[in-house]
C-alpha positions in Angstrom: -12.6 -10.4 -17.1 -9.4 -8.5 -17.6 -6.2 -10.5 -17.2 -2.8 -9.1 -16.1 -0.3 -10.8 -18.4 2.8 -8.8 -18.4 5.0 -6.2 -16.3 8.0 -4.3 -17.1 10.5 -1.9 -15.5 12.7 0.2 -17.8 15.0 3.0 -17.5 14.2 6.3 -19.7 17.3 8.1 -19.6 18.4 10.5 -22.1 21.7 8.8 -22.1 20.2 5.7 -23.9 19.7 8.1 -26.9 23.2 9.5 -27.0 26.1 8.3 -28.9 28.8 7.0 -26.2 31.2 9.6 -27.5 28.5 12.2 -25.8 28.1 10.7 -22.6 30.7 12.6 -20.8 29.1 16.0 -21.5 26.5 15.3 -19.0 29.3 15.2 -16.4 29.4 18.8 -16.4 25.8 19.1 -15.2 26.7 16.5 -12.3 29.8 18.8 -11.4 27.5 21.8 -10.9 24.9 19.9 -9.0 25.1 20.9 -5.4 22.5 18.2 -4.2 23.9 14.9 -5.4 21.9 12.3 -3.6 24.1 9.3 -2.4 23.3 6.7 0.3 20.6 8.7 1.9 22.3 12.4 1.9 23.3 15.0 -0.7 27.0 15.9 -1.8 28.4 18.3 -3.9 30.5 17.0 -6.6 33.8 18.0 -4.7 32.4 16.2 -1.6 31.5 13.2 -3.7 34.8 13.0 -5.3 36.6 13.3 -1.9 34.4 10.5 -0.7 34.8 8.1 -3.5 38.0 9.2 -5.1 38.3 8.9 -8.8 37.5 5.1 -8.7 35.5 5.1 -11.8 37.8 6.6 -14.3 38.6 3.3 -15.8 35.0 3.3 -17.0 35.1 6.4 -18.8 37.1 5.3 -21.8 35.4 5.4 -25.3 35.7 1.5 -25.4 34.0 1.0 -22.1 31.3 3.7 -23.1 30.7 2.0 -26.4 30.3 -1.4 -25.0 27.8 -0.3 -22.4 25.8 1.7 -24.9 25.8 -1.5 -27.2 24.3 -3.6 -24.1 21.7 -1.0 -23.2 20.5 -1.0 -27.1 20.5 -4.7 -27.0 18.4 -4.8 -23.8 15.9 -2.3 -25.1 15.4 -4.4 -28.2 14.9 -7.5 -26.1 12.5 -5.6 -23.9 10.4 -4.3 -26.9 10.3 -7.8 -28.3 9.0 -9.3 -24.9 6.3 -6.6 -24.9 5.4 -7.5 -28.5 5.3 -11.2 -27.6 2.7 -10.5 -24.6 0.2 -9.4 -27.2 -1.1 -6.6 -25.0 -4.5 -5.1 -25.5 -4.3 -2.5 -22.6 -1.5 -0.9 -20.7 -1.0 0.9 -17.5 2.0 3.1 -17.9 3.4 4.3 -14.6 5.9 7.3 -14.6 6.2 11.0 -13.2 6.2 14.6 -14.2 9.7 16.2 -13.6 8.2 19.7 -13.6 7.5 19.3 -17.4 4.0 20.1 -17.2 3.5 21.2 -13.5 6.1 23.7 -12.8 4.4 24.9 -9.6 2.7 22.0 -8.2 3.4 18.4 -7.3 0.3 16.1 -7.0 1.0 13.0 -5.2 -0.7 10.4 -7.4 -2.5 11.3 -10.6 -4.5 9.1 -13.1 -5.1 10.6 -16.7 -8.9 10.3 -17.6 -8.7 12.3 -20.8 -8.8 10.7 -24.5 -5.7 11.7 -26.3 -1.9 11.6 -25.5 0.4 13.6 -27.7 4.1 12.9 -28.5 6.6 14.0 -30.9 8.9 17.0 -31.7 10.5 19.0 -29.8 10.8 15.8 -27.7 14.4 14.5 -28.6 14.6 11.5 -30.9 15.1 8.8 -28.1 11.7 9.9 -26.9 9.6 10.4 -29.9 9.3 10.0 -33.7 10.1 13.0 -36.0 6.4 14.0 -36.4 3.4 14.5 -34.2 1.5 11.6 -33.1 -1.8 11.1 -31.1 -2.1 7.9 -29.0 -5.4 6.9 -27.5 -5.8 6.7 -23.5 -8.8 5.0 -22.1 -11.1 7.4 -20.3 -13.6 4.7 -19.1 -11.1 2.5 -17.6 -9.2 5.3 -15.9 -12.3 6.8 -14.3 -13.3 3.3 -13.0 -9.8 3.1 -11.5 -10.1 6.3 -9.7 -13.4 5.5 -8.1 -12.0 2.0 -7.0 -8.9 3.7 -5.5 -11.3 6.2 -3.8 -13.1 3.1 -2.1 -9.7 2.0 -0.9 -8.7 5.0 0.9 -6.9 6.7 -1.8 -7.4 10.5 -2.7 -6.1 10.9 -6.3 -5.7 13.8 -8.7 -7.9 13.5 -11.9 -5.9 14.8 -14.8 -8.6 15.5 -17.7 -6.3 17.3 -20.0 -2.7 17.4 -20.6 -1.1 21.0 -19.6 1.4 22.6 -21.8 4.9 20.9 -21.6 6.6 23.9 -20.4 9.9 22.0 -20.3 9.9 21.8 -24.0 10.1 25.8 -24.3 12.5 26.2 -21.5 15.0 23.6 -22.4 14.6 22.8 -26.0 13.9 26.3 -27.1 10.5 25.3 -28.9 7.0 25.7 -27.8 4.8 23.0 -29.7 1.3 23.6 -30.5 0.2 20.4 -28.7 0.8 19.2 -25.2 3.8 17.0 -25.4 3.6 14.2 -22.9 6.5 13.9 -20.3 9.5 12.0 -21.0 8.7 9.0 -18.7 5.8 8.2 -21.0 7.2 9.2 -24.4 10.1 6.9 -23.9 7.9 3.8 -23.4 5.5 4.7 -26.4 8.7 5.1 -28.7 11.3 2.6 -27.5 9.2 -0.2 -26.2 5.8 0.0 -28.1 7.3 1.3 -31.4 4.8 4.2 -31.5 1.9 1.5 -31.9 0.4 2.3 -28.5 -2.7 0.3 -27.2 -5.5 1.9 -25.1 -3.7 2.9 -21.9 -4.0 4.6 -18.7 -1.0 7.1 -17.8 -0.5 7.2 -13.9 1.7 10.0 -12.7 3.5 9.7 -9.3 5.3 12.7 -7.6 8.4 10.8 -7.1 11.0 13.8 -6.9 9.7 16.5 -4.9 9.0 16.7 -1.1 6.9 16.8 0.6 4.1 15.0 -1.2 6.0 12.0 -2.4 4.3 8.8 -1.9 6.3 6.3 0.1 7.5 2.7 -1.1 4.9 1.4 1.4 2.2 3.5 -0.2 3.2 2.4 -3.7 3.0 -1.3 -2.6 -0.5 -0.7 -1.3 -1.3 1.0 -4.6 -0.3 -2.1 -6.6 -2.5 -4.2 -4.6 -5.5 -2.1 -5.2 -4.4 -1.8 -9.0 -4.2 -5.5 -9.4 -7.7 -6.1 -7.8 -9.2 -3.4 -9.8 -7.7 -4.7 -13.1 -9.0 -8.2 -12.6 -12.6 -7.0 -11.6 -12.8 -4.9 -14.9 -15.4 -6.9 -16.9 -13.7 -6.4 -20.4 -11.8 -9.4 -21.8 -8.4 -7.9 -22.3 -4.9 -8.5 -21.7 -3.3 -5.9 -19.6 0.4 -5.0 -19.1 1.8 -2.8 -16.2 4.8 -0.9 -17.1 7.2 1.4 -14.7 9.3 3.8 -16.6 12.5 4.9 -14.8 15.1 3.9 -12.3 17.6 2.7 -11.2 20.2 4.6 -9.2 20.9 8.2 -10.6 22.3 10.6 -10.7 25.0 8.9 -8.5 25.3 5.3 -9.4 25.2 2.9 -6.7 25.7 -0.7 -8.1 25.6 -2.3 -4.6 22.3 -0.8 -3.9 20.8 -1.5 -7.4 21.7 -5.2 -7.2 20.2 -5.2 -3.6 17.0 -3.7 -4.9 16.9 -5.9 -7.9 17.4 -9.2 -5.6 14.4 -8.0 -3.6 12.3 -7.3 -6.7 13.0 -10.7 -7.9 12.2 -12.2 -4.5 9.0 -10.1 -4.1 10.3 -8.9 -0.8 8.1 -6.0 0.0 9.1 -5.9 3.6 12.9 -5.6 2.6 11.8 -2.7 0.1 9.6 -0.9 2.6 12.5 -1.0 5.2 14.8 1.0 3.0 14.8 4.6 4.5 13.1 7.0 2.1 16.2 9.3 2.0 17.8 6.6 -0.3 14.8 7.0 -2.6 15.3 10.7 -3.7 16.3 12.3 -7.0 16.2 9.9 -10.0 16.5 6.8 -7.6 13.0 7.7 -6.5 11.5 6.0 -9.6 12.4 2.6 -8.3 9.2 3.0 -6.0 6.9 2.4 -8.8 8.7 -1.1 -9.7 6.8 -2.4 -6.5 3.5 -1.8 -8.2 4.8 -4.0 -11.1 5.7 -6.5 -8.7 2.3 -6.5 -7.0 0.3 -6.7 -10.0 2.3 -9.7 -11.4 3.1 -11.8 -8.5 -0.1 -13.7 -8.3 0.3 -14.9 -11.9 3.3 -16.9 -10.8 5.7 -14.6 -13.0 9.4 -14.6 -12.2 11.5 -11.6 -12.7 13.6 -11.8 -15.9 16.7 -9.5 -15.7 17.6 -8.9 -19.2 20.6 -6.8 -18.3 21.8 -4.4 -15.6 24.4 -1.7 -17.1 26.0 1.0 -14.8 26.4 3.8 -17.2 29.1 6.3 -15.9 30.0 9.9 -16.8 32.5 11.2 -14.2 35.4 9.8 -12.1 33.5 10.1 -8.9 30.6 7.7 -10.2 27.9 10.0 -11.4 25.7 8.5 -14.3 22.8 6.2 -14.2 22.2 2.5 -13.4 20.2 1.0 -16.2 18.1 -2.1 -15.3 16.1 -3.7 -17.8 13.5 -6.4 -16.4 10.1 -7.9 -17.0 7.5 -10.2 -15.7 5.5 -12.5 -17.9 2.6 -14.4 -16.6 3.4 -18.3 -17.2 0.2 -19.0 -19.0 0.1 -15.7 -21.0 
């Protein structure tokens, strides 16, 4: 029977691929964003600065940025090592499409049942190697999972082939001749798995775009069914469940991040579900899929290992990304 041995939640920010000298360039995007989500509502940048002042200016020095970038790099290296130590045969990779492949639709929950997953240029180097690579998915397992979820009251989208990654052409100025996978997945393949990707099932959640976003409670239910389905799979394999994204962004909220991480460590599903959904918007919405990892690993007795938490700032009003690096390893794995 399949055995769940490892879980991980890892950010996939483009800042992790930037030199610290370049972090502040993203601040211009934040200053022009008219819907900066913070504590359950949106702000323009001037409104956010009026609320928070310029309290985060001390963290914008090159010394601060360099120190935080170094901590993030070390945390990623530690996460990759923990993944290698787990000796995984099969992975479930949880992420989302940010209108990279679906500019005109937002399916709530999707499972990829195709064979091939493509990565490579023009994805940025933080997300991909410098050449086209093809990773093997796991169609039989993916189809089995869809059928199991249907029996448990979930109506899922079946993605049988990757669409064109339109974001590449629009933002990178290049149209690849293969369907580049969205960045939430390519980051895991490249940074955590070192491009040595096992058979795996990509699962896509609409975390960004109302009105079809699954709630935190729904993601927790999904995690329970996923755990039971994996353990009923007859193949003798070691399985990892990996969530890609989070924590708070594009406005950092360190207090909220630490509260959420505390609830994750305590397997506090009620506490997570009690947080109003308005707090899980924009990039912060990616935290929802962390609960799936929790549910998948709890029965093993795994305790969350927080490798590091690094708030990375790019404007005086506190925009940026909260980088949380954490994993769960089954004690007997």
